[in-house]
C-alpha beads as a LAMMPS data file, in Angstrom:
LAMMPS data file: protein, C-alpha beads

83 atoms
82 bonds

1 atom types
1 bond types

-500.0 500.0 xlo xhi
-500.0 500.0 ylo yhi
-500.0 500.0 zlo zhi

Masses

1 110.0

Atoms # bond

1 1 1 -152.481 324.163 160.749
2 1 1 -156.160 323.940 161.617
3 1 1 -157.076 326.203 158.716
4 1 1 -154.888 324.318 156.235
5 1 1 -156.423 320.970 157.194
6 1 1 -159.819 322.226 156.057
7 1 1 -158.884 324.560 153.195
8 1 1 -156.156 322.726 151.260
9 1 1 -157.275 321.410 147.880
10 1 1 -155.287 318.220 148.478
11 1 1 -153.964 316.688 151.665
12 1 1 -151.145 314.136 151.480
13 1 1 -150.418 312.147 154.586
14 1 1 -146.994 310.472 154.688
15 1 1 -147.589 307.627 157.107
16 1 1 -144.790 305.630 158.690
17 1 1 -144.869 303.044 161.488
18 1 1 -143.976 305.848 163.915
19 1 1 -146.310 308.555 162.590
20 1 1 -149.426 306.375 162.841
21 1 1 -148.737 306.080 166.571
22 1 1 -149.004 309.864 166.993
23 1 1 -152.313 311.037 168.410
24 1 1 -151.720 314.426 166.756
25 1 1 -151.266 312.909 163.297
26 1 1 -154.387 310.799 163.718
27 1 1 -156.339 313.828 164.964
28 1 1 -155.345 315.878 161.895
29 1 1 -156.210 313.030 159.536
30 1 1 -159.528 312.525 161.286
31 1 1 -160.329 316.223 160.901
32 1 1 -159.579 316.087 157.195
33 1 1 -161.584 312.895 156.740
34 1 1 -164.492 314.405 158.697
35 1 1 -164.440 317.474 156.446
36 1 1 -165.031 315.136 153.469
37 1 1 -162.136 316.716 151.569
38 1 1 -159.580 314.889 149.384
39 1 1 -157.096 312.947 151.491
40 1 1 -154.315 310.774 150.071
41 1 1 -152.597 308.497 152.591
42 1 1 -149.101 307.513 151.410
43 1 1 -147.409 304.708 153.320
44 1 1 -143.635 304.967 153.738
45 1 1 -140.795 303.393 155.740
46 1 1 -142.160 299.874 155.353
47 1 1 -145.679 300.560 156.595
48 1 1 -148.109 298.368 154.635
49 1 1 -151.479 299.906 153.698
50 1 1 -153.116 297.048 155.599
51 1 1 -151.793 298.599 158.848
52 1 1 -154.197 301.532 158.530
53 1 1 -157.251 301.392 160.734
54 1 1 -160.756 302.681 159.994
55 1 1 -161.697 305.153 158.698
56 1 1 -158.349 305.470 156.850
57 1 1 -158.486 301.844 155.784
58 1 1 -161.504 302.719 153.617
59 1 1 -159.385 305.161 151.585
60 1 1 -157.055 303.764 148.933
61 1 1 -153.570 304.223 150.394
62 1 1 -150.669 304.815 148.047
63 1 1 -147.581 302.720 148.674
64 1 1 -144.658 305.150 148.661
65 1 1 -142.330 302.541 147.171
66 1 1 -144.632 301.640 144.291
67 1 1 -143.794 303.518 141.109
68 1 1 -147.238 302.738 139.708
69 1 1 -149.019 304.027 142.816
70 1 1 -146.957 307.218 142.791
71 1 1 -147.705 307.855 139.105
72 1 1 -151.409 307.371 139.802
73 1 1 -151.186 309.801 142.730
74 1 1 -149.514 312.417 140.528
75 1 1 -152.231 311.971 137.885
76 1 1 -154.981 312.295 140.490
77 1 1 -153.391 315.383 142.035
78 1 1 -152.918 317.050 138.663
79 1 1 -156.600 316.531 137.875
80 1 1 -157.774 317.807 141.271
81 1 1 -155.491 320.839 141.128
82 1 1 -156.205 321.601 137.449
83 1 1 -152.557 321.278 136.459

Bonds

1 1 1 2
2 1 2 3
3 1 3 4
4 1 4 5
5 1 5 6
6 1 6 7
7 1 7 8
8 1 8 9
9 1 9 10
10 1 10 11
11 1 11 12
12 1 12 13
13 1 13 14
14 1 14 15
15 1 15 16
16 1 16 17
17 1 17 18
18 1 18 19
19 1 19 20
20 1 20 21
21 1 21 22
22 1 22 23
23 1 23 24
24 1 24 25
25 1 25 26
26 1 26 27
27 1 27 28
28 1 28 29
29 1 29 30
30 1 30 31
31 1 31 32
32 1 32 33
33 1 33 34
34 1 34 35
35 1 35 36
36 1 36 37
37 1 37 38
38 1 38 39
39 1 39 40
40 1 40 41
41 1 41 42
42 1 42 43
43 1 43 44
44 1 44 45
45 1 45 46
46 1 46 47
47 1 47 48
48 1 48 49
49 1 49 50
50 1 50 51
51 1 51 52
52 1 52 53
53 1 53 54
54 1 54 55
55 1 55 56
56 1 56 57
57 1 57 58
58 1 58 59
59 1 59 60
60 1 60 61
61 1 61 62
62 1 62 63
63 1 63 64
64 1 64 65
65 1 65 66
66 1 66 67
67 1 67 68
68 1 68 69
69 1 69 70
70 1 70 71
71 1 71 72
72 1 72 73
73 1 73 74
74 1 74 75
75 1 75 76
76 1 76 77
77 1 77 78
78 1 78 79
79 1 79 80
80 1 80 81
81 1 81 82
82 1 82 83
């Protein structure tokens, strides 16, 4: 997992009210953020983007229930991955 956190071209984080309480999830996200690589937080299970704390709050979080946000995420990923 350590290698993938740093080497993946895109990193999607599905964040729920439970997952943001996990020290392991936050550690992995912090590692990715610290590597200055593309990170896309996606809030699910009713978690509002406003619940994210710094430094994640500085990254535009995609709302997993928003069709518009999800389309934008797909467009961004296709550009970053040359698809």
